[in-house]
N, C-alpha and C positions, 0 to 999 in steps of 0.2 A: 427407590434406586439409590438416593443419597450420595455419599462420597464416591461410590463406584461409578456413577454417571460422569463425574468430573474426570476420573482416571481414563475411562473409555473414550470420552470425547477428546481428551488431551493427546492420547496416543494416536488416535486416528488423524487428528489435525496435524500433528508433527510429521507423520508419514506423508500426508497429502501435501503439506507445505514444502517439504524438502524435495519431493518428486517433481513438483511444478515450479521450483524456484527460478530456473533459467527463463521461463516465460514471464515470470513476474519481473525479473530484472530487465528484460527487453521492454516490457510495458513502461517501466519507470523511465528508461532512456527515451522512449518515444514521447512520453508525456512532457518531458523537459525540452523537446525540440522547439525551436523558435523563441525560447526564453533568452533574454539578453544576459550576457555574461559581463561581470565586473571587469573593467580594464583600468589598470593603475594610471594615475594622473602623472604623466611624465614631466609636465611643467612644474608641478609642485615638488617632485623629487629633485629636479635640477636646481630649483631655488634653495633647496636644503643642503646643497653641496657647499664645500668651503668657498670663501669669497673669490679665490682665483678662478673658479669655474662657474660661479653663480651668474645668472642672467639678470640683466637690468631691463625690466619690461619697457622702459622709456627709451633707452639708447641702444639696446642690444641689436646687433646685425644678424644674430642667429635667428633661424626660422625652424620651428618644429613642425614637420609635415603632419598633417592629419589625414586620416583615411576613414571614409564612411564605413560603418560596420557592414560586413558581408551578410547577405540574407541567407540563412540556413535553408538548405534544400531538404524537405521532409523525406524521410526514408521509411520503407515498409519494415515489418517485423523480421522478415528473412534477411533483408539487407543489413539491418541493425545487428542481428545475431551474427552474421558473417563478419561484419566489421569488428565486433567485439572479439570474436575468435581469432581474427587475423592480427589485430593490433595488441591484444592483451593475453591471448592464449585461452585454451579451453577452461582452465581453472577460473578465469574471470567470470564465466557464466554462473558460477556459484559464489560470487562476491557477496558477502553479507549473509551467508547461509546460517552462520551462528546466531545472527540477530533474528532470522526467521524462526529458528528453533525456539529461542526465548520468547518471541512474540506469540507463537502458537501455544507455547506452554502457559503463558499468562492470559492472553486475550481469548484464544479459542477454547482453552480448557474451561475458563469462566463462563463464556457464553453458551457452550454446549451443555455444561453441567446445569446451569441455571434454567436453560430452556426445558430440559427434561424434568427438573423440579417443578416448574410452573405447569408443564403439561400434566403431570400427575395430580397436582393440587386443583387444577381448573377443569379437568376432564369431567364429562357428564357421568355421574355415578351409575346410571342405568345402562347406557350404551358403551361407556368407556371411551367415547370419541371426544375430540376437542373441536368446537365450532371455529370457523375460519377467523372470526373477529378476535377470539381468544388466542389463536395461534399468532396472529399479528401482534397483539399486545405482549405476548410472551417473548416474541422475537425482538420487539423494540426495547423492552426492559432488559433482557439478557444481553443484547448487543451493546447497549449503552454502558452498562456496568463493566462488561468485558473490555470495552475500548478504554475506559479510564484506567483500568488495571494495566493494560498492555501498551499504553501510549509511549513510554520511554523506549521500549524495544522497537516500536514502530518508527520513531524518529531515527534511531540508530540504523535500522534496516534501510530506510530510504537513503540516508547519507552514504552508507557503505555501498549500496547498489549504484548510486549516481556518481561516485567518486571517479570512476574510470573515464567519464566523459569530460572531466575538467582538464585544463592544461596541467602538466606536471608540477608547475610551481604553485598551483592553487589547490592541489589535492590534499586531503586531510590525512590519508594513509592510516586509517585506523587498523590496528593489529587484530582486534577482535571486538565483539559486542561489548565486553566489559571495558576495554580500552576506550571505545566510542562513548559509552555512557559516562565513564569517569572524566574524560577530557571535556565533554560537553558541559558537565556539571561544574568543572573547575573554571573553564574559560567563559562560559555564558550564563552560569547560574543554574541551580537545580530546577528552577521554574521553566527553563528552556526545554527540559525533557517532556514537558506537556505543551510545547508549542504546537499549534494546530489541533489541540485536543477537541475543540468544538467541532471541527471538521471530521476528526477521527470518530467521535461519538456519533455524529450524524450518519457518516458512511457505515459504521458498524451496525447501527440500528436498521438502516436500509438493507444492508447485505444479509444480516441475520434473519430479518423478517422475510425478505424475498427468497433467501436460500433455504432456510429450515422450514418455514411455513409453507412455501411453494412446494417443496419436496413432499411434505406430508400430505398436502392437499391433492397434488397431482397423483401421488401414489394411491390415495383413497379413491380417486375418480377412476383410475385404471382398473383397480380391483373391483370396484362397484359396477362398472360398465362391462366387465368381463373381457376387456381387451387382452389382458395377459394375467397369468396366475402369479402368486407371490413367488419371488425368486430373483435371480441376478438380472434377468432381462427387464423386469419391472423397476428394479433399483437403478439400472443404468438409464432407462428412459426418463424416469422421474428426476434423476440427478441432472441430466442435460437440460431438461426444461427449467429446473430451478437455477442452474448456472446461467442460462440465457437471461432470465428475468433479473437475476442479481447483477449481471454485467451491464445491462441497459439502464437499470435504475441507479447504479452507484458510480458509473464512470465519470460523470461531470464533477461530482464531489471528490473523487479520487484524484483527478488531475489537479484540482486546486490544493488538496491536501499535500500532494507530492511537492508542489512548487513552494508552498509555505514552509514545509518542514526542511526542504533542501536549501532555502535561501541563505546566503552568506551575509551576516551582519558585520560590517566593518566598524572599527572604533571611530567615533566622532563623525559618522556618516549616517544618513537616513537609510533605513532598511528598504529593500526593493519593494516590499509590500507592507502596508500598515495593518492588514488583516485579511480575512478570507474574502470579504466583499470587494475590497480594493484589488486583490489578486484576480478575482473573477472578472471584474470590469476591465482591468488592464489587459487580461488575456483575450477577452472578446474584442476589445477595441483594437488591439494591435494584430491579432491573428484570425479574428473571425469567430462566429459562434461554434463552428464545428471543431475548433481547437479544444473544446470541452470533451470531445470524444477522441482525442488523440490517444493512441495505444489501445483502441477498442478491440482490434483484431487479436492482439495477444491477450487482452483481458478476457474475451470470450473463449479464446483458445485455452486459457488457463482455468477459467471458472468451470468449464465443462469437465475436463479431466480431474481438476481439484475436487469438485463435488462428487464425482463418481468414486475416486479413490477414497475420499472422506467417508462416504456412507458404506461402501463395500468393506473398507477396513473396519469401520465401526461395528458392522454386523459380525465380522470374524472375531474381533476383540470381545464382543459380548458373548459369543459362544465359548471362547476360552475362559472368560472370567465368570461364567454363569453360576459356577459352584462356589464362588468366593463370597 
């Protein structure tokens, strides 16, 4: 299959990613619910005013009222979607779609192409089939490599999708994925484009294995048991099964990845999280274990259609490019 496998996988992934982007955006908003938001230190700002208005902590009669942070009320995917539509408009549901296109072009093209390469090389010469353990190994390796390649676009996508939930004064307002990557590089360093890369690699390995390997395995079982014949129905059933497995397996890692990538690092201030483990512990401690499954409904709602569109499109692209 060679290079053509990368092209076929890339086209199918971009179509699937764009068509399910609003669900992915809603998922990101839900995963960030309950996370504390940075509030400027008013006392520090007032002390920095010119002397006539500065506060003397020992003698000042002024009192700065403090208010306990409000506890965010968790909202469901429909409520989140409606709120985005009402406050930001329909176009906001496609915020960061340019980053999604780039991410799919880098990450999914690599993982889909490499998975097919490994399948061909590791298949049994006699039967032409690939044992489950080799499918898992192919998915782990292909997903990990794809994640490293696509991490910069992943960081940009998460930030562009999450920007609308921030107060207007704190929004980054990236104009495009190129603007996002450029500004992140200049303001935070090139290395920040791989922030959360360990999480991205882990998630990609889990998703690729559970998605691609599960699809192939379920499809083989359906055909072998005679439940259905080769065709669209088999593809849809196997895709939904693979999407469910991928969503259950990857959601906790996805929540932590989203929060680490989206965190705002202020100058001369400690970052909200020191790493993935710290983020996981703080999330569970403050919001409970089920916080790791925030956004699960839109995740499973996206993974199902995404996987179906992915593999149905892939089959059609293969038919079109079969003579090339």
